[in-house]
C-alpha positions in Angstrom: 9.6 -19.3 -69.4 11.1 -22.7 -68.5 14.0 -24.5 -70.1 12.4 -25.9 -73.3 15.3 -28.2 -74.0 15.1 -29.8 -70.5 11.4 -30.2 -70.8 11.8 -32.2 -74.0 14.5 -34.4 -72.5 17.2 -33.0 -74.8 20.6 -31.9 -73.4 22.3 -28.6 -74.0 25.4 -29.8 -75.7 27.1 -26.4 -75.5 27.6 -26.6 -71.8 29.0 -29.2 -69.3 26.6 -30.0 -66.4 29.1 -30.8 -63.7 26.2 -31.8 -61.4 25.0 -34.5 -63.8 27.3 -37.6 -63.5 26.2 -39.0 -66.9 27.0 -35.7 -68.6 30.4 -35.5 -66.8 31.3 -39.1 -67.8 30.3 -38.3 -71.4 32.6 -35.2 -71.5 35.4 -37.1 -69.8 35.4 -39.7 -72.5 34.9 -37.1 -75.3 37.6 -34.8 -74.1 40.0 -37.5 -72.9 40.6 -35.9 -69.5 40.2 -36.9 -65.9 37.4 -35.5 -63.7 39.8 -33.3 -61.7 41.2 -31.9 -65.0 37.7 -31.2 -66.2 36.7 -29.6 -62.9 39.7 -27.3 -62.9 38.9 -26.2 -66.4 35.3 -25.5 -65.6 36.2 -23.7 -62.4 38.6 -21.5 -64.3 36.6 -20.7 -67.5 33.0 -21.7 -66.8 31.0 -24.6 -68.2 30.9 -23.6 -71.9 32.2 -26.5 -74.0 34.1 -24.1 -76.3 35.8 -22.4 -73.4 36.7 -25.7 -71.7 38.1 -27.1 -75.0 40.2 -24.0 -75.4 41.4 -24.1 -71.8 42.3 -27.8 -72.2 44.0 -27.2 -75.5 41.5 -29.4 -77.3 39.8 -26.9 -79.6 39.0 -29.8 -82.0 37.7 -33.2 -81.2 40.4 -35.8 -80.3 41.2 -38.1 -83.2 39.8 -41.4 -81.9 38.0 -44.0 -83.9 34.3 -44.2 -82.9 32.5 -47.5 -82.8 
């Protein structure tokens, strides 16, 4: 069975796709980190957003105003 989400054009928001530049840029902005920081966290704990947030000490969303 193929990836149903991918076939519909929807992203899996629970994982960070380090091979997808648009996804990486989105997570860099969202988490407020640099690409090397994000890469180190993913290398250490995997690409689960929850695990990366915990590794980075950002278990909740940063308090930024969204426009």
